[in-house]
C-alpha positions in Angstrom: -20.8 -0.6 -11.6 -19.9 -0.2 -7.9 -16.4 0.1 -6.6 -15.8 -3.4 -5.8 -16.7 -4.5 -9.5 -14.6 -1.7 -10.9 -11.8 -2.8 -8.8 -12.2 -6.3 -10.0 -12.6 -5.4 -13.7 -9.3 -3.1 -13.6 -7.1 -5.0 -11.4 -6.8 -1.9 -9.0 -7.8 -1.9 -5.3 -11.0 -0.1 -4.2 -8.6 2.1 -2.0 -6.5 3.1 -5.2 -9.6 4.0 -7.1 -10.7 6.3 -4.3 -7.0 7.7 -4.2 -7.1 8.5 -7.9 -10.4 10.2 -7.5 -9.1 12.2 -4.5 -6.0 13.4 -6.5 -8.3 14.0 -9.6 -6.7 11.4 -12.0 -10.3 10.3 -12.1 -13.5 12.3 -12.0 -15.4 11.9 -8.9 -17.7 9.0 -9.4 -21.5 9.4 -9.5 -23.5 8.0 -6.4 -26.2 5.6 -6.5 -29.5 6.4 -4.5 -27.8 4.5 -1.5 -24.7 6.6 -1.8 -22.4 4.0 -3.2 -19.9 5.0 -6.0 -20.8 4.1 -9.6 -18.6 3.8 -12.3 -19.1 4.0 -16.1 -17.4 2.4 -19.0 -15.5 5.5 -19.8 -14.3 5.5 -16.0 -13.2 1.9 -16.4 -11.5 2.7 -19.6 -9.5 5.5 -17.7 -8.6 3.4 -14.8 -7.3 0.9 -16.9 -5.1 3.7 -18.8 -3.9 4.8 -15.3 -3.0 1.3 -14.4 -1.1 0.7 -17.4 0.8 3.9 -17.1 1.6 3.2 -13.6 2.8 -0.4 -14.4 5.3 1.3 -16.9 6.5 3.0 -13.9 5.1 6.6 -14.6 4.8 8.9 -11.7 1.3 10.1 -10.6 2.4 13.6 -12.0 3.4 11.9 -15.3 0.0 10.0 -15.5 -1.6 13.1 -15.0 0.3 14.5 -18.0 -0.4 11.4 -20.0 -4.1 11.5 -19.3 -4.3 15.3 -20.4 -2.6 14.4 -23.7 -4.7 11.2 -24.1 -7.9 13.4 -23.9 -6.5 16.3 -26.0 -7.4 15.2 -29.7 -5.3 18.1 -31.0 -2.2 17.1 -29.2 1.2 16.5 -30.8 2.4 13.1 -30.7 5.9 14.7 -30.3 4.6 15.7 -26.7 3.6 12.2 -25.8 7.1 10.7 -27.2 9.1 13.4 -25.3 7.4 12.4 -22.0 7.9 8.7 -22.8 11.7 9.4 -23.6 12.0 11.5 -20.4 10.7 8.4 -18.6 13.0 6.0 -20.5 16.0 8.1 -19.4 14.9 8.0 -15.7 14.5 4.2 -16.0 18.0 3.9 -17.7 19.5 5.9 -14.9 17.7 3.7 -12.1 18.7 0.6 -14.1 22.5 1.7 -14.0 22.2 2.4 -10.2 20.7 -1.0 -9.5 23.2 -2.8 -11.6 26.0 -1.1 -9.5 24.5 -2.0 -6.4 23.9 -5.5 -7.5 27.8 -5.4 -8.7 28.9 -4.2 -5.3 26.8 -7.0 -3.4 28.0 -9.8 -5.7 31.6 -8.7 -5.0 31.1 -8.6 -1.4 29.3 -11.9 -1.3 32.2 -13.5 -3.5 34.7 -12.2 -1.0 33.1 -13.9 2.0 34.2 -17.4 2.8 30.9 -18.2 4.3 32.2 -20.5 7.0 32.2 -20.6 10.8 34.9 -17.9 11.0 33.6 -14.6 12.5 35.3 -12.3 9.9 33.0 -11.2 7.1 33.9 -9.0 4.3 30.3 -8.2 3.7 30.0 -6.5 7.0 33.3 -5.1 6.7 32.4 -3.7 3.2 29.1 -2.2 4.7 31.0 -0.7 7.8 33.6 1.0 5.4 31.1 1.9 2.6 32.4 -0.1 -0.2 31.1 0.3 -3.6 31.9 -1.4 -6.7 31.3 -0.6 -10.4 32.7 -1.0 -13.8 35.9 1.0 -12.5 36.4 -1.5 -9.6 35.6 -1.2 -5.9 36.4 1.7 -3.7 35.9 2.4 -0.1 34.2 5.5 1.5 35.4 4.8 5.1 34.0 7.2 7.5 36.8 8.7 10.0 
């Protein structure tokens, strides 16, 4: 299967497939007589695994670790679970940060009249570095 067909089959772009080859997440593809990359069923299976891991937000480094564990039939499932739990903790931190950002923006938007007057609490909050969270809002105004 050529790179275009592999891309269509896996939902990845040809550029991403070449990139995964260049960073050794995917073994370098064999070549046809005319020099085109050729991908096997095993390559497609590996690319699908990579795509699923990336869709779950794993970094390229983490994907490399997962691939190594996936291929190691003597692995301990505890190693895989530990990697997944580390990723869950990272996602939880990011979700908390995004929630705080959303809360701040909601509070700023709610404080804005949205009329024809020039004063705008949203712009004032951005200028002052206002942030809001569970404990309320605080200003980080620069002198």
